[in-house]
PDB file of N, CA, C and O in Angstrom:
ATOM      1  N   MET A   1       0.850  -1.164   0.000  1.00  0.00           N
ATOM      2  CA  MET A   1       0.000   0.000   0.006  1.00  0.00           C
ATOM      3  C   MET A   1       0.899   1.237  -0.001  1.00  0.00           C
ATOM      4  O   MET A   1       1.796   1.344   0.836  1.00  0.00           O
ATOM      5  N   ASP A   2       0.681   2.155  -0.912  1.00  0.00           N
ATOM      6  CA  ASP A   2       1.456   3.373  -0.997  1.00  0.00           C
ATOM      7  C   ASP A   2       0.987   4.372   0.048  1.00  0.00           C
ATOM      8  O   ASP A   2      -0.112   4.248   0.590  1.00  0.00           O
ATOM      9  N   ALA A   3       1.828   5.363   0.327  1.00  0.00           N
ATOM     10  CA  ALA A   3       1.484   6.406   1.290  1.00  0.00           C
ATOM     11  C   ALA A   3       0.287   7.203   0.805  1.00  0.00           C
ATOM     12  O   ALA A   3      -0.481   7.726   1.612  1.00  0.00           O
ATOM     13  N   GLU A   4       0.121   7.301  -0.525  1.00  0.00           N
ATOM     14  CA  GLU A   4      -1.010   8.052  -1.077  1.00  0.00           C
ATOM     15  C   GLU A   4      -2.324   7.336  -0.816  1.00  0.00           C
ATOM     16  O   GLU A   4      -3.360   7.978  -0.647  1.00  0.00           O
ATOM     17  N   ASP A   5      -2.288   5.992  -0.779  1.00  0.00           N
ATOM     18  CA  ASP A   5      -3.497   5.198  -0.593  1.00  0.00           C
ATOM     19  C   ASP A   5      -3.860   5.018   0.878  1.00  0.00           C
ATOM     20  O   ASP A   5      -4.981   4.624   1.199  1.00  0.00           O
ATOM     21  N   ALA A   6      -2.916   5.306   1.767  1.00  0.00           N
ATOM     22  CA  ALA A   6      -3.139   5.053   3.183  1.00  0.00           C
ATOM     23  C   ALA A   6      -4.154   6.044   3.765  1.00  0.00           C
ATOM     24  O   ALA A   6      -4.033   7.251   3.553  1.00  0.00           O
ATOM     25  N   PRO A   7      -5.154   5.535   4.500  1.00  0.00           N
ATOM     26  CA  PRO A   7      -6.102   6.453   5.148  1.00  0.00           C
ATOM     27  C   PRO A   7      -5.448   7.085   6.364  1.00  0.00           C
ATOM     28  O   PRO A   7      -4.529   6.515   6.953  1.00  0.00           O
ATOM     29  N   GLY A   8      -5.910   8.232   6.727  1.00  0.00           N
ATOM     30  CA  GLY A   8      -5.356   8.894   7.895  1.00  0.00           C
ATOM     31  C   GLY A   8      -5.535  10.391   7.817  1.00  0.00           C
ATOM     32  O   GLY A   8      -6.203  10.897   6.916  1.00  0.00           O
ATOM     33  N   PRO A   9      -4.944  11.099   8.752  1.00  0.00           N
ATOM     34  CA  PRO A   9      -5.115  12.539   8.807  1.00  0.00           C
ATOM     35  C   PRO A   9      -4.617  13.248   7.564  1.00  0.00           C
ATOM     36  O   PRO A   9      -5.131  14.310   7.213  1.00  0.00           O
ATOM     37  N   SER A  10      -3.628  12.683   6.892  1.00  0.00           N
ATOM     38  CA  SER A  10      -3.099  13.356   5.709  1.00  0.00           C
ATOM     39  C   SER A  10      -4.083  13.317   4.556  1.00  0.00           C
ATOM     40  O   SER A  10      -3.964  14.107   3.620  1.00  0.00           O
ATOM     41  N   SER A  11      -5.076  12.392   4.603  1.00  0.00           N
ATOM     42  CA  SER A  11      -6.042  12.341   3.522  1.00  0.00           C
ATOM     43  C   SER A  11      -7.028  13.513   3.602  1.00  0.00           C
ATOM     44  O   SER A  11      -7.550  13.942   2.573  1.00  0.00           O
ATOM     45  N   THR A  12      -7.289  14.033   4.800  1.00  0.00           N
ATOM     46  CA  THR A  12      -8.183  15.175   4.921  1.00  0.00           C
ATOM     47  C   THR A  12      -7.437  16.498   4.802  1.00  0.00           C
ATOM     48  O   THR A  12      -7.985  17.483   4.306  1.00  0.00           O
ATOM     49  N   HIS A  13      -6.188  16.521   5.257  1.00  0.00           N
ATOM     50  CA  HIS A  13      -5.357  17.715   5.168  1.00  0.00           C
ATOM     51  C   HIS A  13      -4.045  17.334   4.493  1.00  0.00           C
ATOM     52  O   HIS A  13      -3.152  16.814   5.162  1.00  0.00           O
ATOM     53  N   PRO A  14      -3.900  17.570   3.216  1.00  0.00           N
ATOM     54  CA  PRO A  14      -2.686  17.157   2.538  1.00  0.00           C
ATOM     55  C   PRO A  14      -1.452  17.818   3.148  1.00  0.00           C
ATOM     56  O   PRO A  14      -1.467  19.001   3.490  1.00  0.00           O
ATOM     57  N   HIS A  15      -0.406  17.047   3.276  1.00  0.00           N
ATOM     58  CA  HIS A  15       0.909  17.508   3.747  1.00  0.00           C
ATOM     59  C   HIS A  15       0.917  17.929   5.208  1.00  0.00           C
ATOM     60  O   HIS A  15       1.814  18.668   5.613  1.00  0.00           O
ATOM     61  N   THR A  16      -0.037  17.494   6.011  1.00  0.00           N
ATOM     62  CA  THR A  16      -0.066  17.885   7.410  1.00  0.00           C
ATOM     63  C   THR A  16       1.165  17.376   8.141  1.00  0.00           C
ATOM     64  O   THR A  16       1.756  18.113   8.931  1.00  0.00           O
ATOM     65  N   HIS A  17       1.567  16.134   7.897  1.00  0.00           N
ATOM     66  CA  HIS A  17       2.701  15.559   8.617  1.00  0.00           C
ATOM     67  C   HIS A  17       4.027  15.911   7.974  1.00  0.00           C
ATOM     68  O   HIS A  17       5.068  15.709   8.599  1.00  0.00           O
ATOM     69  N   GLN A  18       4.038  16.419   6.777  1.00  0.00           N
ATOM     70  CA  GLN A  18       5.277  16.724   6.090  1.00  0.00           C
ATOM     71  C   GLN A  18       5.716  18.157   6.301  1.00  0.00           C
ATOM     72  O   GLN A  18       6.835  18.512   5.931  1.00  0.00           O
ATOM     73  N   GLN A  19       4.869  18.994   6.885  1.00  0.00           N
ATOM     74  CA  GLN A  19       5.195  20.401   7.019  1.00  0.00           C
ATOM     75  C   GLN A  19       6.117  20.683   8.190  1.00  0.00           C
ATOM     76  O   GLN A  19       6.770  21.726   8.201  1.00  0.00           O
ATOM     77  N   GLY A  20       6.199  19.814   9.161  1.00  0.00           N
ATOM     78  CA  GLY A  20       7.066  20.049  10.311  1.00  0.00           C
ATOM     79  C   GLY A  20       6.465  21.086  11.236  1.00  0.00           C
ATOM     80  O   GLY A  20       5.290  20.983  11.587  1.00  0.00           O
ATOM     81  N   PRO A  21       7.248  22.094  11.646  1.00  0.00           N
ATOM     82  CA  PRO A  21       6.768  23.079  12.609  1.00  0.00           C
ATOM     83  C   PRO A  21       5.536  23.841  12.150  1.00  0.00           C
ATOM     84  O   PRO A  21       4.730  24.238  12.991  1.00  0.00           O
ATOM     85  N   ALA A  22       5.354  24.062  10.857  1.00  0.00           N
ATOM     86  CA  ALA A  22       4.189  24.794  10.365  1.00  0.00           C
ATOM     87  C   ALA A  22       2.916  24.009  10.613  1.00  0.00           C
ATOM     88  O   ALA A  22       1.861  24.611  10.811  1.00  0.00           O
ATOM     89  N   GLY A  23       2.980  22.684  10.610  1.00  0.00           N
ATOM     90  CA  GLY A  23       1.807  21.850  10.838  1.00  0.00           C
ATOM     91  C   GLY A  23       1.669  21.420  12.283  1.00  0.00           C
ATOM     92  O   GLY A  23       0.906  20.499  12.573  1.00  0.00           O
ATOM     93  N   ALA A  24       2.376  22.052  13.190  1.00  0.00           N
ATOM     94  CA  ALA A  24       2.410  21.628  14.586  1.00  0.00           C
ATOM     95  C   ALA A  24       1.263  22.198  15.408  1.00  0.00           C
ATOM     96  O   ALA A  24       1.196  21.944  16.610  1.00  0.00           O
ATOM     97  N   ASP A  25       0.375  22.945  14.810  1.00  0.00           N
ATOM     98  CA  ASP A  25      -0.731  23.536  15.558  1.00  0.00           C
ATOM     99  C   ASP A  25      -1.650  22.479  16.150  1.00  0.00           C
ATOM    100  O   ASP A  25      -2.245  22.699  17.205  1.00  0.00           O
ATOM    101  N   GLU A  26      -1.773  21.337  15.487  1.00  0.00           N
ATOM    102  CA  GLU A  26      -2.678  20.304  15.940  1.00  0.00           C
ATOM    103  C   GLU A  26      -2.127  19.507  17.109  1.00  0.00           C
ATOM    104  O   GLU A  26      -2.911  18.916  17.852  1.00  0.00           O
ATOM    105  N   SER A  27      -0.832  19.463  17.305  1.00  0.00           N
ATOM    106  CA  SER A  27      -0.245  18.602  18.340  1.00  0.00           C
ATOM    107  C   SER A  27       0.798  19.377  19.138  1.00  0.00           C
ATOM    108  O   SER A  27       1.997  19.146  18.983  1.00  0.00           O
ATOM    109  N   ASP A  28       0.343  20.294  19.990  1.00  0.00           N
ATOM    110  CA  ASP A  28       1.261  21.097  20.789  1.00  0.00           C
ATOM    111  C   ASP A  28       1.991  20.252  21.834  1.00  0.00           C
ATOM    112  O   ASP A  28       3.130  20.568  22.176  1.00  0.00           O
ATOM    113  N   GLY A  29       1.372  19.189  22.353  1.00  0.00           N
ATOM    114  CA  GLY A  29       1.991  18.335  23.353  1.00  0.00           C
ATOM    115  C   GLY A  29       3.217  17.611  22.830  1.00  0.00           C
ATOM    116  O   GLY A  29       4.173  17.399  23.575  1.00  0.00           O
ATOM    117  N   GLU A  30       3.206  17.229  21.561  1.00  0.00           N
ATOM    118  CA  GLU A  30       4.338  16.529  20.974  1.00  0.00           C
ATOM    119  C   GLU A  30       5.545  17.441  20.854  1.00  0.00           C
ATOM    120  O   GLU A  30       6.674  16.978  21.016  1.00  0.00           O
ATOM    121  N   ASP A  31       5.345  18.724  20.576  1.00  0.00           N
ATOM    122  CA  ASP A  31       6.453  19.655  20.442  1.00  0.00           C
ATOM    123  C   ASP A  31       7.155  19.851  21.770  1.00  0.00           C
ATOM    124  O   ASP A  31       8.378  19.991  21.808  1.00  0.00           O
ATOM    125  N   GLU A  32       6.401  19.864  22.864  1.00  0.00           N
ATOM    126  CA  GLU A  32       7.004  20.030  24.179  1.00  0.00           C
ATOM    127  C   GLU A  32       7.906  18.851  24.499  1.00  0.00           C
ATOM    128  O   GLU A  32       8.960  19.035  25.108  1.00  0.00           O
ATOM    129  N   GLU A  33       7.512  17.631  24.098  1.00  0.00           N
ATOM    130  CA  GLU A  33       8.331  16.459  24.339  1.00  0.00           C
ATOM    131  C   GLU A  33       9.606  16.514  23.517  1.00  0.00           C
ATOM    132  O   GLU A  33      10.648  16.043  23.972  1.00  0.00           O
ATOM    133  N   ASP A  34       9.549  17.076  22.322  1.00  0.00           N
ATOM    134  CA  ASP A  34      10.725  17.174  21.482  1.00  0.00           C
ATOM    135  C   ASP A  34      11.723  18.186  22.016  1.00  0.00           C
ATOM    136  O   ASP A  34      12.916  18.076  21.734  1.00  0.00           O
ATOM    137  N   ASP A  35      11.267  19.167  22.779  1.00  0.00           N
ATOM    138  CA  ASP A  35      12.140  20.198  23.314  1.00  0.00           C
ATOM    139  C   ASP A  35      12.958  19.712  24.505  1.00  0.00           C
ATOM    140  O   ASP A  35      13.993  20.297  24.825  1.00  0.00           O
ATOM    141  N   ILE A  36      12.508  18.660  25.158  1.00  0.00           N
ATOM    142  CA  ILE A  36      13.197  18.139  26.330  1.00  0.00           C
ATOM    143  C   ILE A  36      14.329  17.214  25.867  1.00  0.00           C
ATOM    144  O   ILE A  36      14.110  16.321  25.048  1.00  0.00           O
ATOM    145  N   PRO A  37      15.547  17.434  26.399  1.00  0.00           N
ATOM    146  CA  PRO A  37      16.651  16.523  26.030  1.00  0.00           C
ATOM    147  C   PRO A  37      16.369  15.103  26.498  1.00  0.00           C
ATOM    148  O   PRO A  37      15.502  14.887  27.345  1.00  0.00           O
ATOM    149  N   SER A  38      17.082  14.154  25.962  1.00  0.00           N
ATOM    150  CA  SER A  38      16.860  12.748  26.301  1.00  0.00           C
ATOM    151  C   SER A  38      17.187  12.474  27.766  1.00  0.00           C
ATOM    152  O   SER A  38      17.883  13.244  28.427  1.00  0.00           O
ATOM    153  N   PHE A  39      16.672  11.374  28.238  1.00  0.00           N
ATOM    154  CA  PHE A  39      16.901  10.941  29.612  1.00  0.00           C
ATOM    155  C   PHE A  39      18.391  10.786  29.890  1.00  0.00           C
ATOM    156  O   PHE A  39      18.898  11.256  30.908  1.00  0.00           O
ATOM    157  N   GLU A  40      19.083  10.119  28.967  1.00  0.00           N
ATOM    158  CA  GLU A  40      20.518   9.874  29.128  1.00  0.00           C
ATOM    159  C   GLU A  40      21.301  11.180  29.170  1.00  0.00           C
ATOM    160  O   GLU A  40      22.229  11.323  29.967  1.00  0.00           O
ATOM    161  N   PHE A  41      20.933  12.129  28.318  1.00  0.00           N
ATOM    162  CA  PHE A  41      21.628  13.417  28.286  1.00  0.00           C
ATOM    163  C   PHE A  41      21.471  14.150  29.619  1.00  0.00           C
ATOM    164  O   PHE A  41      22.436  14.691  30.159  1.00  0.00           O
ATOM    165  N   ARG A  42      20.250  14.160  30.139  1.00  0.00           N
ATOM    166  CA  ARG A  42      20.004  14.841  31.411  1.00  0.00           C
ATOM    167  C   ARG A  42      20.722  14.154  32.563  1.00  0.00           C
ATOM    168  O   ARG A  42      21.194  14.820  33.484  1.00  0.00           O
ATOM    169  N   PHE A  43      20.810  12.815  32.519  1.00  0.00           N
ATOM    170  CA  PHE A  43      21.520  12.080  33.548  1.00  0.00           C
ATOM    171  C   PHE A  43      23.012  12.412  33.525  1.00  0.00           C
ATOM    172  O   PHE A  43      23.618  12.636  34.573  1.00  0.00           O
ATOM    173  N   GLU A  44      23.596  12.442  32.337  1.00  0.00           N
ATOM    174  CA  GLU A  44      25.011  12.775  32.209  1.00  0.00           C
ATOM    175  C   GLU A  44      25.282  14.225  32.638  1.00  0.00           C
ATOM    176  O   GLU A  44      26.313  14.511  33.246  1.00  0.00           O
ATOM    177  N   CYS A  45      24.380  15.110  32.330  1.00  0.00           N
ATOM    178  CA  CYS A  45      24.525  16.519  32.767  1.00  0.00           C
ATOM    179  C   CYS A  45      24.484  16.626  34.286  1.00  0.00           C
ATOM    180  O   CYS A  45      25.229  17.409  34.876  1.00  0.00           O
ATOM    181  N   ALA A  46      23.621  15.846  34.915  1.00  0.00           N
ATOM    182  CA  ALA A  46      23.549  15.858  36.384  1.00  0.00           C
ATOM    183  C   ALA A  46      24.871  15.355  36.968  1.00  0.00           C
ATOM    184  O   ALA A  46      25.342  15.887  37.972  1.00  0.00           O
ATOM    185  N   LYS A  47      25.471  14.340  36.352  1.00  0.00           N
ATOM    186  CA  LYS A  47      26.766  13.852  36.827  1.00  0.00           C
ATOM    187  C   LYS A  47      27.821  14.951  36.709  1.00  0.00           C
ATOM    188  O   LYS A  47      28.614  15.164  37.626  1.00  0.00           O
ATOM    189  N   LEU A  48      27.820  15.635  35.588  1.00  0.00           N
ATOM    190  CA  LEU A  48      28.782  16.723  35.405  1.00  0.00           C
ATOM    191  C   LEU A  48      28.557  17.856  36.396  1.00  0.00           C
ATOM    192  O   LEU A  48      29.512  18.424  36.925  1.00  0.00           O
ATOM    193  N   LEU A  49      27.316  18.176  36.642  1.00  0.00           N
ATOM    194  CA  LEU A  49      27.010  19.225  37.627  1.00  0.00           C
ATOM    195  C   LEU A  49      27.554  18.862  39.002  1.00  0.00           C
ATOM    196  O   LEU A  49      28.066  19.723  39.717  1.00  0.00           O
ATOM    197  N   LEU A  50      27.447  17.605  39.369  1.00  0.00           N
ATOM    198  CA  LEU A  50      27.959  17.176  40.675  1.00  0.00           C
ATOM    199  C   LEU A  50      29.481  17.243  40.721  1.00  0.00           C
ATOM    200  O   LEU A  50      30.060  17.562  41.760  1.00  0.00           O
ATOM    201  N   GLU A  51      30.124  16.946  39.603  1.00  0.00           N
ATOM    202  CA  GLU A  51      31.582  16.975  39.573  1.00  0.00           C
ATOM    203  C   GLU A  51      32.136  18.403  39.539  1.00  0.00           C
ATOM    204  O   GLU A  51      33.180  18.684  40.128  1.00  0.00           O
ATOM    205  N   LEU A  52      31.439  19.288  38.854  1.00  0.00           N
ATOM    206  CA  LEU A  52      31.973  20.624  38.616  1.00  0.00           C
ATOM    207  C   LEU A  52      31.474  21.706  39.561  1.00  0.00           C
ATOM    208  O   LEU A  52      32.159  22.707  39.768  1.00  0.00           O
ATOM    209  N   ASP A  53      30.324  21.525  40.122  1.00  0.00           N
ATOM    210  CA  ASP A  53      29.699  22.579  40.915  1.00  0.00           C
ATOM    211  C   ASP A  53      29.714  22.209  42.389  1.00  0.00           C
ATOM    212  O   ASP A  53      29.425  21.070  42.755  1.00  0.00           O
ATOM    213  N   GLU A  54      30.049  23.164  43.223  1.00  0.00           N
ATOM    214  CA  GLU A  54      30.037  22.903  44.661  1.00  0.00           C
ATOM    215  C   GLU A  54      28.610  22.788  45.195  1.00  0.00           C
ATOM    216  O   GLU A  54      28.361  22.068  46.161  1.00  0.00           O
ATOM    217  N   SER A  55      27.684  23.494  44.568  1.00  0.00           N
ATOM    218  CA  SER A  55      26.294  23.428  44.961  1.00  0.00           C
ATOM    219  C   SER A  55      25.620  22.273  44.226  1.00  0.00           C
ATOM    220  O   SER A  55      25.809  22.103  43.022  1.00  0.00           O
ATOM    221  N   THR A  56      24.843  21.490  44.945  1.00  0.00           N
ATOM    222  CA  THR A  56      24.206  20.330  44.333  1.00  0.00           C
ATOM    223  C   THR A  56      22.740  20.570  44.007  1.00  0.00           C
ATOM    224  O   THR A  56      22.046  19.658  43.557  1.00  0.00           O
ATOM    225  N   GLU A  57      22.266  21.788  44.232  1.00  0.00           N
ATOM    226  CA  GLU A  57      20.834  22.070  44.049  1.00  0.00           C
ATOM    227  C   GLU A  57      20.351  21.764  42.632  1.00  0.00           C
ATOM    228  O   GLU A  57      19.313  21.128  42.449  1.00  0.00           O
ATOM    229  N   THR A  58      21.100  22.212  41.642  1.00  0.00           N
ATOM    230  CA  THR A  58      20.686  21.998  40.251  1.00  0.00           C
ATOM    231  C   THR A  58      20.682  20.518  39.908  1.00  0.00           C
ATOM    232  O   THR A  58      19.740  20.026  39.286  1.00  0.00           O
ATOM    233  N   ALA A  59      21.730  19.805  40.310  1.00  0.00           N
ATOM    234  CA  ALA A  59      21.816  18.372  40.027  1.00  0.00           C
ATOM    235  C   ALA A  59      20.686  17.614  40.714  1.00  0.00           C
ATOM    236  O   ALA A  59      20.102  16.703  40.128  1.00  0.00           O
ATOM    237  N   VAL A  60      20.376  17.987  41.953  1.00  0.00           N
ATOM    238  CA  VAL A  60      19.283  17.342  42.674  1.00  0.00           C
ATOM    239  C   VAL A  60      17.968  17.587  41.964  1.00  0.00           C
ATOM    240  O   VAL A  60      17.133  16.686  41.881  1.00  0.00           O
ATOM    241  N   GLY A  61      17.769  18.797  41.449  1.00  0.00           N
ATOM    242  CA  GLY A  61      16.549  19.103  40.704  1.00  0.00           C
ATOM    243  C   GLY A  61      16.429  18.274  39.429  1.00  0.00           C
ATOM    244  O   GLY A  61      15.355  17.761  39.115  1.00  0.00           O
ATOM    245  N   VAL A  62      17.521  18.148  38.705  1.00  0.00           N
ATOM    246  CA  VAL A  62      17.503  17.345  37.467  1.00  0.00           C
ATOM    247  C   VAL A  62      17.250  15.882  37.793  1.00  0.00           C
ATOM    248  O   VAL A  62      16.424  15.235  37.148  1.00  0.00           O
ATOM    249  N   LEU A  63      17.947  15.362  38.777  1.00  0.00           N
ATOM    250  CA  LEU A  63      17.780  13.960  39.155  1.00  0.00           C
ATOM    251  C   LEU A  63      16.381  13.669  39.693  1.00  0.00           C
ATOM    252  O   LEU A  63      15.818  12.609  39.419  1.00  0.00           O
ATOM    253  N   SER A  64      15.825  14.597  40.449  1.00  0.00           N
ATOM    254  CA  SER A  64      14.462  14.410  40.963  1.00  0.00           C
ATOM    255  C   SER A  64      13.451  14.352  39.818  1.00  0.00           C
ATOM    256  O   SER A  64      12.507  13.563  39.849  1.00  0.00           O
ATOM    257  N   ALA A  65      13.662  15.194  38.811  1.00  0.00           N
ATOM    258  CA  ALA A  65      12.777  15.161  37.642  1.00  0.00           C
ATOM    259  C   ALA A  65      12.921  13.845  36.899  1.00  0.00           C
ATOM    260  O   ALA A  65      11.932  13.304  36.405  1.00  0.00           O
ATOM    261  N   LEU A  66      14.134  13.321  36.811  1.00  0.00           N
ATOM    262  CA  LEU A  66      14.356  12.038  36.142  1.00  0.00           C
ATOM    263  C   LEU A  66      13.665  10.898  36.895  1.00  0.00           C
ATOM    264  O   LEU A  66      13.117   9.982  36.281  1.00  0.00           O
ATOM    265  N   ILE A  67      13.695  10.961  38.213  1.00  0.00           N
ATOM    266  CA  ILE A  67      13.029   9.924  39.010  1.00  0.00           C
ATOM    267  C   ILE A  67      11.519  10.007  38.864  1.00  0.00           C
ATOM    268  O   ILE A  67      10.840   8.980  38.833  1.00  0.00           O
ATOM    269  N   GLU A  68      10.986  11.225  38.775  1.00  0.00           N
ATOM    270  CA  GLU A  68       9.537  11.363  38.547  1.00  0.00           C
ATOM    271  C   GLU A  68       9.150  10.781  37.197  1.00  0.00           C
ATOM    272  O   GLU A  68       8.067  10.217  37.043  1.00  0.00           O
ATOM    273  N   GLU A  69      10.042  10.920  36.219  1.00  0.00           N
ATOM    274  CA  GLU A  69       9.767  10.416  34.874  1.00  0.00           C
ATOM    275  C   GLU A  69       9.913   8.900  34.781  1.00  0.00           C
ATOM    276  O   GLU A  69       9.104   8.232  34.137  1.00  0.00           O
ATOM    277  N   TYR A  70      10.939   8.365  35.421  1.00  0.00           N
ATOM    278  CA  TYR A  70      11.247   6.926  35.320  1.00  0.00           C
ATOM    279  C   TYR A  70      11.914   6.508  36.613  1.00  0.00           C
ATOM    280  O   TYR A  70      13.126   6.659  36.765  1.00  0.00           O
ATOM    281  N   ASP A  71      11.129   5.981  37.552  1.00  0.00           N
ATOM    282  CA  ASP A  71      11.632   5.749  38.899  1.00  0.00           C
ATOM    283  C   ASP A  71      12.288   4.394  39.133  1.00  0.00           C
ATOM    284  O   ASP A  71      12.658   4.090  40.267  1.00  0.00           O
ATOM    285  N   SER A  72      12.443   3.581  38.112  1.00  0.00           N
ATOM    286  CA  SER A  72      13.046   2.268  38.324  1.00  0.00           C
ATOM    287  C   SER A  72      14.486   2.181  37.825  1.00  0.00           C
ATOM    288  O   SER A  72      14.995   1.083  37.603  1.00  0.00           O
ATOM    289  N   ASN A  73      15.146   3.318  37.648  1.00  0.00           N
ATOM    290  CA  ASN A  73      16.534   3.325  37.227  1.00  0.00           C
ATOM    291  C   ASN A  73      17.431   3.473  38.455  1.00  0.00           C
ATOM    292  O   ASN A  73      17.461   4.539  39.070  1.00  0.00           O
ATOM    293  N   PRO A  74      18.161   2.420  38.819  1.00  0.00           N
ATOM    294  CA  PRO A  74      18.973   2.485  40.035  1.00  0.00           C
ATOM    295  C   PRO A  74      20.133   3.474  39.942  1.00  0.00           C
ATOM    296  O   PRO A  74      20.575   3.988  40.969  1.00  0.00           O
ATOM    297  N   ASP A  75      20.630   3.750  38.752  1.00  0.00           N
ATOM    298  CA  ASP A  75      21.725   4.705  38.610  1.00  0.00           C
ATOM    299  C   ASP A  75      21.294   6.110  39.014  1.00  0.00           C
ATOM    300  O   ASP A  75      22.060   6.847  39.635  1.00  0.00           O
ATOM    301  N   VAL A  76      20.083   6.471  38.664  1.00  0.00           N
ATOM    302  CA  VAL A  76      19.570   7.796  39.021  1.00  0.00           C
ATOM    303  C   VAL A  76      19.397   7.882  40.540  1.00  0.00           C
ATOM    304  O   VAL A  76      19.767   8.884  41.152  1.00  0.00           O
ATOM    305  N   TRP A  77      18.841   6.845  41.140  1.00  0.00           N
ATOM    306  CA  TRP A  77      18.676   6.833  42.586  1.00  0.00           C
ATOM    307  C   TRP A  77      20.025   6.949  43.295  1.00  0.00           C
ATOM    308  O   TRP A  77      20.170   7.694  44.264  1.00  0.00           O
ATOM    309  N   HIS A  78      21.006   6.201  42.793  1.00  0.00           N
ATOM    310  CA  HIS A  78      22.347   6.226  43.385  1.00  0.00           C
ATOM    311  C   HIS A  78      22.961   7.618  43.312  1.00  0.00           C
ATOM    312  O   HIS A  78      23.501   8.123  44.297  1.00  0.00           O
ATOM    313  N   LEU A  79      22.875   8.225  42.146  1.00  0.00           N
ATOM    314  CA  LEU A  79      23.452   9.550  41.974  1.00  0.00           C
ATOM    315  C   LEU A  79      22.714  10.588  42.814  1.00  0.00           C
ATOM    316  O   LEU A  79      23.336  11.507  43.346  1.00  0.00           O
ATOM    317  N   LEU A  80      21.398  10.451  42.938  1.00  0.00           N
ATOM    318  CA  LEU A  80      20.639  11.355  43.796  1.00  0.00           C
ATOM    319  C   LEU A  80      21.056  11.205  45.251  1.00  0.00           C
ATOM    320  O   LEU A  80      21.177  12.198  45.968  1.00  0.00           O
ATOM    321  N   ALA A  81      21.278   9.973  45.691  1.00  0.00           N
ATOM    322  CA  ALA A  81      21.722   9.736  47.055  1.00  0.00           C
ATOM    323  C   ALA A  81      23.085  10.383  47.290  1.00  0.00           C
ATOM    324  O   ALA A  81      23.316  10.976  48.343  1.00  0.00           O
ATOM    325  N   LEU A  82      23.985  10.271  46.317  1.00  0.00           N
ATOM    326  CA  LEU A  82      25.291  10.892  46.455  1.00  0.00           C
ATOM    327  C   LEU A  82      25.172  12.418  46.511  1.00  0.00           C
ATOM    328  O   LEU A  82      25.871  13.076  47.282  1.00  0.00           O
ATOM    329  N   ALA A  83      24.285  12.968  45.690  1.00  0.00           N
ATOM    330  CA  ALA A  83      24.096  14.429  45.673  1.00  0.00           C
ATOM    331  C   ALA A  83      23.529  14.917  46.997  1.00  0.00           C
ATOM    332  O   ALA A  83      23.945  15.956  47.509  1.00  0.00           O
ATOM    333  N   LEU A  84      22.590  14.178  47.547  1.00  0.00           N
ATOM    334  CA  LEU A  84      21.986  14.576  48.810  1.00  0.00           C
ATOM    335  C   LEU A  84      22.951  14.365  49.991  1.00  0.00           C
ATOM    336  O   LEU A  84      22.852  15.051  51.008  1.00  0.00           O
ATOM    337  N   TYR A  85      23.861  13.432  49.849  1.00  0.00           N
ATOM    338  CA  TYR A  85      24.857  13.171  50.898  1.00  0.00           C
ATOM    339  C   TYR A  85      25.840  14.329  51.021  1.00  0.00           C
ATOM    340  O   TYR A  85      26.295  14.659  52.116  1.00  0.00           O
ATOM    341  N   ARG A  86      26.158  14.937  49.892  1.00  0.00           N
ATOM    342  CA  ARG A  86      27.108  16.072  49.899  1.00  0.00           C
ATOM    343  C   ARG A  86      26.502  17.181  50.649  1.00  0.00           C
ATOM    344  O   ARG A  86      27.114  18.240  50.788  1.00  0.00           O
TER     345      ARG A  86
END
């Protein structure tokens, strides 16, 4: 089945999914998710913050947000415990 024959939102509004940011009016929630860096990137940034900064407030905030997002990662819990210990 070709993309032209496939039923879906593009059949009622041509090029809706191909326009990128111009067609983003219909799905504002998806754009917010794209603006957030990946879980791994934020975890590595928190590690760097702990190594480079004497204050752990920012790292604790990042790690707390990661735990709210995905609470079964033991590495995040471990790093948060280390940050709170300092």
